[in-house]
MITOR-887184 format. One record per residue (C-alpha): residue in three letters; x, y, z. Coordinates in pm, whole numbers, plus 32768, in hexadecimal, padded with zeros to 4 digits. Example, Ala and Ser with C-alpha at 12.3 -4.5 7.8 and 13.67 -1.06 7.14 Angstrom:
<rs>
ALA84CE7E3E830C
SER85577F9682CA
</rs>
This chain:
<rs>
MET862172188BDA
GLN8583735F8B69
MET855C74628C7B
ALA840A75088CB4
ARG83F6766A8C2C
HIS833777718CEA
VAL8243785E8C42
GLN82C279C08C26
VAL82577B038B80
LEU83217B5E8A4C
SER83D57CA98A43
ASP834F7DC28969
ALA84807D9E8885
VAL84317C31883C
ILE82BD7C778816
ASN83027D8C8719
LYS83E57CAF8648
ILE82E47B978640
ALA81C77C8785F2
ALA828F7D2B84DC
GLY82707BF0840D
GLU80F57C1A8405
VAL81177D748369
VAL825C7D5D82A3
ASP82E47C2A81F5
ARG83B37CC180D9
PRO841C7E148048
ALA82D57E2A7F85
SER821C7E2E80D4
VAL82F57F528142
VAL829D80118005
LYS812B7FC98037
GLU811F803B81A1
LEU81EA81788169
VAL813581DA8029
GLU7FE381AD80D0
ASN8054828A81F1
ALA80C1839080F4
LEU7F7083858044
ASP7EB6839D818E
SER7F8484D381E1
GLY7EF2858680B1
ALA803085797FE0
SER801E85FC7E7C
SER817885757E26
ILE8219842C7E95
ARG837383A87E45
VAL83EC82467E7F
ASP855F81EE7E7B
LEU85D280857E7C
LEU87317FFE7EA8
GLY87827E917E6B
GLY86197E417E17
GLY85B77EDC7F64
ARG868C7DE9802B
GLN87927EF6806A
ALA86A5801D8087
VAL85448098804D
VAL851882108068
VAL83C382B4803D
SER83A484308037
ASP826584FD8024
ASP81EC86638035
GLY80C886148119
ALA805F86A78267
GLY819886418327
MET81A5861784A1
SER820686E485CD
ARG8321866B86AC
ASP823085D487AA
ASP8161852486A1
ALA829884A185F4
ILE831584068739
LEU81C18368877A
SER81A182E98614
VAL82AE81E08647
GLU81FC814C8773
ARG8121801A873C
HIS7FAE80608706
ALA7FE581D886EE
THR7F12827385DA
SER7E5D83B1857B
LYS7D5F82F884A6
ILE7C72825C85A3
ARG7C1682AD8709
ASP7B4581898786
VAL7AC38033871C
HIS799280C6866F
ASP7A70817B8574
ILE7AE6802B84EC
GLU798D7FFA8453
ASN79B181378386
VAL7B1F8148831C
ALA7B5482448206
THR7CD182418206
LEU7DC181418174
GLY7E6A810982C3
PHE7DD781068420
ARG7E80800284FD
GLY7FA980CF856F
GLU80947FA88548
ALA81617FEA840F
LEU826A80E08488
ALA82A3802A85D0
ALA82C57EE08514
LEU83B87F708416
ALA8489801C8521
SER84AC7ED685E2
VAL85427E1184BF
SER86157F108400
ARG86F9803C8419
PHE85E8813E8411
THR85E482B683E1
LEU84B2839683E5
THR84D28503837D
THR839B85DA8388
ARG832587418391
PRO81C987DB8393
ARG81A088ED8291
GLU814B89F1839A
GLN829189BA845A
GLU83E98A3783F9
GLY84AB89098473
GLY847E8793846D
THR84CE865F853C
GLU85AB853684EE
ILE859283EF85AD
THR869A82E08585
ILE864D817E85F9
SER8711803C85D5
GLY86637EF18615
GLY855C7F9686EC
ARG8654805E87BE
VAL863681D787A1
LEU87908267875D
ASP874483D6872B
VAL862F84DA8713
THR86A98622867F
ASP8626876685EE
VAL867C8787847D
GLY864188668355
CYS857287B4824D
SER845F87E7814E
PRO82F387CC81BD
GLY8274866981BB
THR8309851F822C
THR8427843F81BF
VAL844C82E0824C
ALA858682158204
VAL858680A08251
ARG86E3800B8225
ASN87627EA78252
LEU860A7E0D8284
PHE86107CE8837A
PHE87817D1F83C8
ASN87357CB4852D
VAL86407B9B84D9
PRO87057A9C840A
ALA85DF79AA8411
ARG85177AA28342
ARG86317B2D826F
LYS868879D781E1
PHE853179C7813B
LEU85737AFE806A
ARG85A57AAB7EF9
THR869C7B337DFC
GLU86B67CA77DC2
GLN86017C857C76
THR84DF7BC37D10
GLU84B87CB77E30
LEU84CB7DDB7D3C
SER83B97D407C68
HIS82D17D297D97
ALA83227E8A7E0B
ARG82F07F177CAC
GLN81997E727C9A
VAL81327F167DE2
PHE81A680677D5B
LEU80E680307C17
ILE7FA17FD37CC9
HIS7FA5810A7DA4
ALA800981F07C85
LEU7EE881607BBC
ALA7DF081897CDA
HIS7E5482F57D16
PRO7E9283A17BC6
GLN7E6384F57C6B
VAL7FAD84C17D23
ALA810584F17C85
TRP81E083BB7CA9
THR835183747C80
LEU83FE82237C98
ARG857A82147CA2
VAL863380C87CA2
ASP87A380C87D00
GLU87AB82417CBA
ARG871482117B60
GLU85C082A67B18
LEU84C8819B7AAA
TYR838682657AB3
GLN833483D47ACE
LEU81BE84087ABC
ALA812385617AC2
GLY800685A37BB3
GLY7EAB86147B54
ALA7E8B84FF7A50
SER7D4D845379E0
LEU7D2C82D979FB
GLU7D5E82BF7881
GLU7E9E838A7893
ARG7F2282BB79B2
ILE7ED9817478FB
ARG7F9581F777CC
GLN80BB826078A9
LEU80D2810C7951
PHE805C8014784A
GLY807F80C576FC
GLY7F95814075EF
GLU7F567FEA7555
ILE7EA27F69768A
LEU7DE480AF76B3
ALA7D658093754D
GLY7CC07F4875A1
LEU7C057FD276CF
ARG7AB6808076EE
GLN7A3381587806
VAL792A80CA78F0
ASP7860818279F7
GLY772681157AAA
THR7676813C7BF8
ARG7578805A7C9F
GLU74F380597E03
GLY7601814B7E73
VAL772180827DDF
ARG77E281227CC2
VAL78C780647BD6
HIS799E81277AE3
GLY7AE581027A29
MET7B59805778EA
ALA7B067EFD785F
SER7B957E4D772F
LEU7AE17DFE75EF
PRO7AAC7C8875B0
GLN7BCE7C8C74BA
MET7CCB7CD475CF
THR7CEC7BBD76CD
ARG7DF37B1577A3
GLY7E3379B3781A
ASP7E127A167989
ARG7D957B307A69
THR7EE27BE37A96
GLU7E647D1179D4
GLN7D237D347A97
TYR7D457E507B8F
ILE7C207E737C80
PHE7C0E7F887D82
VAL7B0E7FAC7E98
ASN7AFB810D7F23
GLY7C5A814E7E9E
ARG7CF080147F34
ALA7D657EF27E5D
ALA7C877DD07EBF
SER7BFA7C857E4D
ALA7AA37BF47E83
PRO7A0E7AB37DF6
VAL78C87B667DA3
VAL79847C587CC2
ALA7A447B447C0F
PHE78FD7A887BD7
ALA784F7BBE7B4F
ILE796E7BFD7A5C
SER79617A9679E0
GLU77E97AAD79B0
ALA78027BF678F2
TYR79077B7177FD
GLN78927A0677EB
ALA77F07A1D7693
LEU78F27B107607
ILE7A477A6E7636
PRO7ACD79097613
ARG7AC878257741
GLY7C067844780E
ARG7C4E79A8779D
GLN7C357ADA787E
PRO7BE57C467830
VAL7CCB7D68788A
LEU7C267E437992
PHE7C687F7B7A5C
LEU7B337F957B36
PHE7AE580757C5F
ILE79CA80157D49
GLU794881227E31
LEU785680DE7F4D
PRO7820815780B3
ALA794B81128192
ASP78778050828D
GLU78277F54817A
VAL79967EEF8154
ASP7A537E208256
VAL7BC67E788249
ASN7C017DE883A4
VAL7C5D7C8F8321
HIS7DD77C6F8334
PRO7EEA7D4983CD
ALA7F817D778272
LYS7E287DD781EC
LYS7E5A7CE080CF
ARG7CE87CAE809A
GLY7BB17D7E80A5
ALA7A6F7CC580EE
ILE79437D638044
SER77EE7D4A80E3
ALA76BD7C9F8055
ARG76467DF17FD9
LEU773A7DD77EB7
ASN76A27C887E5B
ARG754C7D297E4A
ALA75C87E4B7D7A
ARG76487D667C65
CYS77327E807C0E
ALA77D87DD07AEA
ASP76957DAF7A22
</rs>
């Protein structure tokens, strides 16, 4: 006979491990969260190092604002953030991150090291955490900016670790996240190293055309044309393919809303309508489009991993893909 179980409050350690799965589900998620933090810090140069497809280690270094010792200690607490102050700020989010969950989640399910230094200070701070337990907080000498190392992801949560795929599969996902952010921010210099081998080194200050050539090659760039239009306060600009260059699916359609990779049915419909009479049925154009509209017209408060961005009815009215 099964015994009755009493209701009890879970410990913070268990809560953090459960919550981590909402933010991080594979090495690519780690890359996304850390790269977005680096961009929000004002970094002009970002480097991503992956070992074992990210399963062994993901290390992201930037030359952004860095953090003081007190801020660094707070940053690994749940719901600690510098990006919003109250609930009203959620309606007008201008940063890529805002929830204050990523570092706490990562620290709870990995062997985690954060090294950071503000440019105006001579010394930095290093915090070492293993499975959510703080092991050490020390003063260190380091370059301005922040480096976060996430090693042995899910080492203490076997139920999650068993769902990780092969090194090659995880690397493919992580590389795609790197590519999307490098494409969205051509003004930033990017480096991707895989198992100590340099895969990409992209100079900063690039135009969109230059970044597309760096990532996709000159042949694709030759089949693209520049687009730029504004209607009712919504601007759409970027590169769109000529009818002669199509694909069998949408994998080479990159859509960004206020700098964030996003999808919206209204945008997909507008693209289909624009190309309907120009390309064969079942084919898709190649697109690199940037949609810019007021921050309060975009809902990024949909999912803890910020996988989707819901765009308001205003974008429907703008018919920005005309």
